[in-house]
N, C-alpha and C positions, 0 to 999 in steps of 0.2 A: 504494500500500500504506500503510495507516495506521501511524503511528509509535506506539511504546509505550515507557513509561518503562523497562521491563525490556530492551527491544531484541529481544524474542522474535519479534515480527512480522517484523522485518527478517532475523533469523537463520534462523527456520524457512522464511521465504519464499525466502531464498537457497538453502538446502539443497533445498527442493522444486523450485526452478527448475533447479538442477544435475541433479537426478534426472530431471526431465522432458526436459531437453536430451539426456541420455544415452539415454533410452528412445526418443526420436524419431529418434535416429541409428542404431538397431539394424539397420535394413534395409540400410544402406550400410557399416557397420563390418566390419572383418575379424572373424571369429568367435573365433579363438584370441587369447590375450593377446599384446600387442605386445612385452612384456618377459618375461624369465625370472623365476622365483621369486628367484633369487640377486640379480638386478638390482633387483627391487622391494623385497626385504628390505634391501638396502643403502640404498635411498631412505628407508625408514621408520626405520631404526635410527639413533639418536643418543643422547647422554647426556640423561637426563631433567633439565630445567632446575630450578633451585631455586625459581623463582617461576613463577606461572601466566601465561597469555597470554589476550588477548581472544578470546572465543568465535568471532567472525566470522573472525578471522585463522586460527584453528585449522581451521575448516571449509574455508576457501579452500585452505589447504595440504593438508589431507586429500584433497580432491577432485583436486588436482593430482598428488599422490603416487600416488593409487590408479589414475589413468587408464591407465597402461601395463600394469597387471596385471589389468585387468578382462576376463573372458571373457564373450562375448555369449550366455550361456546363456538369456537371456530373448528372444533374437532368433529369426527365422523359419528360420534354417539351422543351428541347433544341434540335431544329431540324436544326441548322445552318450548321456548317461544319460536315463532316461525322465522328463524334466522339461518343464514348459511355462512360457511367459512369463506372469508375473502379470497378471491382468486389470486394466484401469484403475480400476474402482471398488474392487476388492479392494486394490490398491496404495494408493489414497487412503485407504481405511478403515484400513489398517495405519499410515499416517502419523498419522491421528487417534488410533489406539490408543496409539501411542508418546507422542503429545502429552498425551493424557488420563492416561496412566501408571496404569492400573487394575490391581489384582491380581485375576486371574480365579479365585481358589481357591473362593470361595463367594458366595452372594447377599447376605451381610451386608457383605462387603468391597466388592463392586461389583454392585448389582442389574442395572446395564446389561450388564456382561460376562456374568453368568449368564443373563440373559434372551435375549441374542443367541445364546448357545450352545444354549439350550433350543429356540428357534425353528429355528435352522439344523439342529440335530440331527434334528428332526422331518422337515424337508425332505429331509435326506440319507437317512434310512431309507426314505422314500417313493420317492426316485429309485433307490436301490440294491436295492429289493425285500426289505428287511430288516423283520422283524415290528415293528409299531408299538409293541409292549410292551418292546422291547429297550432296555437302557440305552446311553448314549453317553458316551464320554470324548474330549475334545479334546486330543490328544497332539502330539508334535513330528513324527512321521513313522512310516513302516512299522516301523522297529525297535522303537520304543516301543509301537506298536499290537500287534505280535506278542507282545512281552514281557508287556504287560498282559493280553491275551487268554489267554495260556498261564498267567499267574498265577491268573486266575479259574478256568481249567480245573484246575490243580493243587489249588486249594481244593476244588472241587466233587467231583472223582472220589475224593479222599481222605476228604472228609467222608462220602461215601456208604458208605465201609467203616469209619466210626467213628474216623477219625484227624484230629486238629486240627493241621494243618501250621503254622498261624500261631503256635500256642503251643508245639508240641513239635518243630518242624523236620522234616527228612527223615531224620535218623538213627533207624533202627529202624522207619521207616514201611513200610507195604506197598509192594511194587514197583509202579511205574506203567509200563506199556508205552507207548512213544511211537513212532509210525510216521509216516513222511513219504516222499514220492516222492524218488527219487535225483536229481531235478532241482529240488528245492526251493531257495528263496532262502537265502543264507548267514545271513540274520538269524534264521532259525529255530534254527540251531545256536547262534548267539550267545545267543539268549534262553534256551535250555536250559542254557548255561553259567552265565548270570546267575542262573537260578532254582535252581541247585544240583543239577540232574539230570546235568549233564555231557553233552558232545556225543556221547560214545560210547554213551549210553543210547538213541540214535536207531536204530531199525530201518528200513532203507531198502527201499522198495517199488519194483519195476522200473517204468520209464517206457516209454511207447509211442513210435512214430517221431517225432512232433512235440512230444514233451515232456510230454504229459499222463500221469497215473498209470494204471498197468495194473490195472484192476479185478479181473481174474482172479487176479493175483498178490496183491493186497490180500485177496481172499476166501480164498485159500489160507492166508495168514499168520494170518488171524483165526479159522480153523476151530478149534473147541473152546476158544477163549479164555475165560478167567475172570479177574475182578479189574479194578482201575483201568486205564482205557485212554484215551489221547489220540491222535487222528489229525490230522495237519496236511495240508490240501489247499491248492491254489492256484488263483486266478483270474488268469491272465496269467503264463505262463512268462517269465522275465526275458530269455530269448534268442529264443523263438519267438512269444510271445504266447498260446500255447495254454492252455486252462483244463481242469481235471479235470472228469470227469463228476460234478458236485457232488451232484445229487439222488440218483443211485444209490449213490454212496459214502456219503453221509450216512445213508441208510436202512440200508445194510449195517453201518456202525459202530454205529448205534443199536440194532441187533439184539443187540449184545454189551454194551449199556449204556455205550458210550463217548461221549466228547466230541469234536466236530469243530470245529477252528479253521481258518478260511479266510484265507490270506494273499492279499488282493486288492489289493495296493499300487496297481496301475494297472488291472489287468484287470477289477476289480469294476465299473468305470465302464461296461462293456458293458451292464450291467443298465439303464442310463439311456437306452439307445437301443432303440426298437422293432425296428430292423434287426438288432441284434447281441445282444439279451438272451438269445436261445436258447443262446448259448455259456456262460451261467452259470445255466442252468435248474436249479431246485432249490436255489438258494443260500439261500433262506429257511429251509431245514431244518437249517442248521448251528447251532452253539451260540455261536460267537464269530467275529468278522470283524475284519480289519485293513485299512485303506485310507489312501491318501495324498491330500491335497488339492493339494499343490504339484507333483504329477505331472499327471495328465490334466485335472484341474479347473482348472488354470492359476491357482492361488492363490499368494501369497507363501510363501517357505520357512518351516519351523517350523509346518506345518499337516498334521496327520494325525488319523485317527479310529479309535477302537476301539468296537465294538458287542458287546453280550452279551445273549443270549436269557434269561439267568438273572441279573437285576439284583441279587438278594440275594447270590449268590455273587460277583458283580463287586465290590460294595461291601464284602463281608466280607473279600475278599482284599486290597483296596487302601486302604480307609478307615482313619482313625485319629482320635484325639481327644486333647486336652490341656486342662488347666484354664484356660489363658490364651487358648484359641482360642474365638472367638465363632461361633455357628452358629444357623441358623434352626430346627434340630431335624428338618428334612426332608432327604431325600437331596440332596446338593450336588454341583456339578461336580467338586470336589476329591476326592470319594469314588471316582471312576472313573479317576483318573490317578495318576502317581507323584509329580508335583511339587506343592508347596504354593504357593510364590511363582512365579507365571507371568503373562505378559502376557495381555491380553484377546484371544487369537488368534481367538476366535469372531466378532469384528466383521468381519474380512476375509472370513470364510466367508459370513456373512450378506449382505454387500455383493456378493460375487462371484456368489452364487446369484441374488440379486435382479437383477443386471445381465444374467445369461444367461437366467433363467427355465427352465422345464422343456424347452421347445423348443430353447433355446440350448445346453443341456448335451447333448441328443441330437445336435444338429447338429455340435457340436464333436467328439464321438466319431466320428460318421459321416464327417466331412470328413477327419479324420486317417487313418481306415481306408482311405478311398478314395484318398487321396494315397499311402499306403504301398503299396497294390496297384499304383498307377500307377508309382511309382518302381521297384518290383520288376520290372515288365514292361519298363521302360526299361533297367534294369541287365541283364536277360536279353538284350534286343535288342542291347545294346552288347557282348555276348559274355562277360559275367561270370556266375559261377555263384551263383544264389540257392538256398540250401540248405534253407530251411524253407517250409512251407505258410504263406502270409501270411494269418492269420486276424484279426488286429487291426492293430496299428501297428508291429510289430517285423519287421525284415528282417535276415537273415544273408547276407553275400555274401563269396565267396572270389575271389581274383585269381590262383589257381593254387596255387603252393606256399605253405606257411606263411611262409617267408621273404619271398616277394613280397607276400603279404597284409599282413604287418607293415610292409613298406617303404611300401606305398601308404597305409596308415593314418597313418604318421608324416608322409609327404609331404603328405597332405591336410590334416592339422592345421596343418602349417607354412604351407601355401598360404593359409589364412585364409578361403577362400570358404565352406566349411562345416566342421563338426567332428563326426566320428564316432570312437567308440572301438573297441577290439578285444575279442574274447572267444574262449574255447576251448569248442567244442561237439562232442561225439562225437569227441574227441581230435584235432580239427582247428581251426586258427585261422581266424577270420572277422572281417570288419568288421561291427559291430553298429549298425544304424540304427534309431532310435526317433523316430517322428513324433508329437509330442504338443502342439505349439504352435498356439494359435488364430490366429496371424498367418501361418503357412506357406501359400504359394501354389504353383500349378503352375510359376510362373516360378522360384521357389526350387529346385524339383526340377531344372529345366533347367540352371540355373547349376551345381548340384551335379554332374550328369552330365558337363557340359562340363569341369569342373575335373578329374574323375576320368579322363576320356579323355585330357586333356593329360598327366596324371601317368603313365598306363599305356602311352602310345604314343610 
């Protein structure tokens, strides 16, 4: 490694080597953290020194202190939240992004950051079946994507009845009806709180057996509707993986002049697979879409996307200007997101998509779905109850009573072979299993089943 007067080659090289060693160890590591939060907190806490310390010494100590509290979420047997392990090229690109320290707000501050987002955004729309004319915002995750999408929706439906919500606020505004399935993700409610609608403004539509929205109930609730309307649909129920009948629902909502927002945090990736895209048929008819990159696309964290079929409404709702800000005069990346100062997160997206290619993205989705169905079959053969129809990568399994299910979840997390969380669905407790990692193999499933059998017998 070449030496540098600043010492950055040695310092960055040491940090990258530590990170690579950790990633190489994931297949053998216990999945849960070896230490509790209280123990790790005690390791990190100390009085802040009066004088600074050498950077390499700080990095050495940080790596040592962090070790016991690391959860192997990037590994092949982490089946808890719907997250994947970041791809090698995407991870390396994120290292470069941090080193280059670019502000991704607009093309004047960083032509590179803006160009990477522009190219990656085009690829994403193509992969996900979203109209090429849609605008794209690179956000932090599904929460930000849903919030931005619903911000654009708020602007659009109120502008259509002559109300300027950006200038006049919501006080005295025409009432906006907002509907969503009763199994929507909680980020929808949070977005409505942040946007001033309040969570109680939400009208809940009944869901069908596997979690998708009941179109008959939606049709009944919309009968004779007039005025501003927003309907939130989902691609990928957080418990079952089921997607709403997007095409039919969009056509219905549009009959009443409404806006459709699709929360597709992970399920929208089904569109990238010829085998599974039928599950999100009609997705192109929506008005806005939210999606995560750090879930099924296996990108580093802090990577999400919002798309909008109405770029003017998107920019009008989010964009701003000030006398000191420099701009190209054209629509900029910062016009479509909430942050001004943000890292160049599009570089990792560009690199990850280049590493996978179109076939690689489809294969990643297909492999995870195949593994999920295989694991569900093995769980059933072992005598456990699989509650949902496994349509994508989500499995719900019961071990009898709620108490026993919670005991097995806790024991499995403590065991360290794999990591799954719990959920309540239809008033019953289940272990929730999400297979989203590009490194997961059939051997990882076998090890998981063996560990569960040890716990339950």
